[in-house]
C-alpha positions in Angstrom: 309.5 115.0 21.7 312.7 113.2 22.6 313.1 109.4 22.8 313.7 107.6 26.0 316.3 105.0 25.7 316.1 101.5 27.2 317.3 101.1 30.8 317.3 104.9 31.6 315.1 106.9 34.0 312.0 108.4 32.6 312.1 112.2 32.4 310.1 114.0 35.0 306.8 115.4 34.1 303.8 116.9 35.8 300.1 116.3 34.9 296.7 116.9 36.2 294.7 114.0 37.7 290.9 113.6 37.2 290.3 115.8 40.3 292.4 118.6 39.0 295.4 118.0 41.3 299.0 118.2 39.9 300.9 115.0 40.0 304.5 114.6 39.2 306.4 111.5 38.4 308.9 112.7 40.9 306.2 112.2 43.5 306.7 108.3 43.0 310.4 108.3 43.0 311.8 105.3 45.0 308.4 103.5 44.8 308.4 100.0 43.4 305.9 100.3 40.6 304.4 103.3 38.7 301.7 102.9 36.1 301.0 105.8 33.7 297.9 105.7 31.4 297.2 108.4 28.8 293.6 108.6 27.9 293.0 109.9 24.4 289.6 111.1 25.2 285.9 109.9 25.6 283.9 109.0 22.5 
């Protein structure tokens, strides 16, 4: 995994949401705020 430097754009990626729909970071380009949460699993 490569490191993201401070003050640079995040690399684009696509993940599946909780409903199974693919969501890409590019879908939120030019939006004011983006929050990304990575769930490590349920215990």
